[in-house]
C-alpha positions in Angstrom: 179.8 91.1 85.8 179.7 94.5 87.4 183.0 95.6 89.1 183.3 98.6 91.4 186.6 99.7 92.9 186.9 101.9 95.9 189.6 102.6 98.5 188.8 102.8 102.3 191.5 103.6 104.7 194.2 102.7 102.3 192.7 99.3 101.4 191.5 98.7 97.8 187.9 97.1 97.9 186.7 95.4 94.8 182.9 94.9 94.8 182.0 92.0 92.4 178.5 91.6 91.2 177.0 88.9 88.8 179.0 86.1 87.4 182.9 85.7 87.7 183.7 83.2 85.0 185.7 82.7 81.7 183.8 85.4 80.0 184.5 88.1 82.7 187.7 87.1 84.5 189.9 88.9 82.0 188.3 92.3 82.9 188.6 91.4 86.6 192.2 90.3 86.3 193.3 93.6 84.5 191.6 95.6 87.3 193.3 93.6 90.0 196.8 93.7 88.2 196.6 97.5 87.8 196.2 98.0 91.5 199.0 95.5 92.4 201.3 97.3 89.9 200.5 100.7 91.7 201.9 99.2 95.0 198.7 98.2 96.8 199.3 95.7 99.5 195.8 95.3 101.1 192.8 94.2 99.1 189.2 93.2 99.9 187.1 91.3 97.6 183.5 92.1 98.5 181.3 89.3 97.0 177.9 90.5 98.4 176.6 90.7 94.8 178.5 87.7 93.4 176.2 85.1 92.1 178.6 82.6 90.5 182.3 81.9 90.5 184.2 79.2 88.7 187.9 78.2 88.6 188.8 80.9 86.2 187.5 83.6 88.6 189.2 81.8 91.6 192.4 81.8 89.7 192.4 85.6 89.7 192.1 85.7 93.5 195.0 83.1 93.8 197.2 85.2 91.4 196.6 88.3 93.6 197.5 86.3 96.7 200.7 85.0 95.2 201.7 88.4 94.1 201.0 89.9 97.5 202.3 87.2 99.6 205.9 87.9 98.7 205.3 91.6 99.5 203.8 91.0 103.0 200.5 92.0 101.6 197.1 90.7 102.6 193.9 89.8 101.0 190.4 89.4 102.5 187.2 88.0 101.0 183.8 89.0 102.4 180.0 88.7 102.2 180.0 85.3 100.5 176.6 83.8 99.8 176.4 80.3 101.3 176.7 78.5 98.1 179.7 80.6 97.0 181.4 79.9 100.4 180.8 76.2 99.8 183.0 76.6 96.6 185.8 78.1 98.6 185.5 75.3 101.3 185.3 72.4 98.8 188.3 73.8 96.8 190.3 74.6 100.1 190.6 78.2 99.3 189.0 79.0 102.8 192.4 78.0 104.1 194.2 80.5 101.9 192.0 83.5 102.2 190.7 85.2 105.2 186.8 85.0 104.9 184.7 87.6 106.6 181.0 88.2 107.2 181.0 91.7 105.8 183.3 94.4 104.4 183.5 96.3 107.7 184.8 93.2 109.5 187.3 92.6 106.8 188.6 96.1 106.8 189.0 96.1 110.6 190.9 92.8 110.5 193.3 94.1 107.8 193.9 97.3 109.7 194.5 95.4 113.0 197.1 93.2 111.3 199.3 96.2 110.3 
């Protein structure tokens, strides 16, 4: 997995590439926890380069959602490949996370909801 973190208009964007599974979720979780502990309330997970995700990777997203939910925070997920979006749909996570076509749309929606 390759993970890039940027900030756009006060929103932290994690760009995830490769596989997000048991062998890589720990690094991902540490990065997400670090921004949450710094007070971040808006996160976008850009999955344009994500090739695979399993329940361990999804657990990190849910953990971030749970921590932000009590703080009026928001999470958006964008740029899912069809087969990754199917995982979100089958698992019901498309009902928890706002799914967007691309990062620009996700950013616009997070800003509009302020």
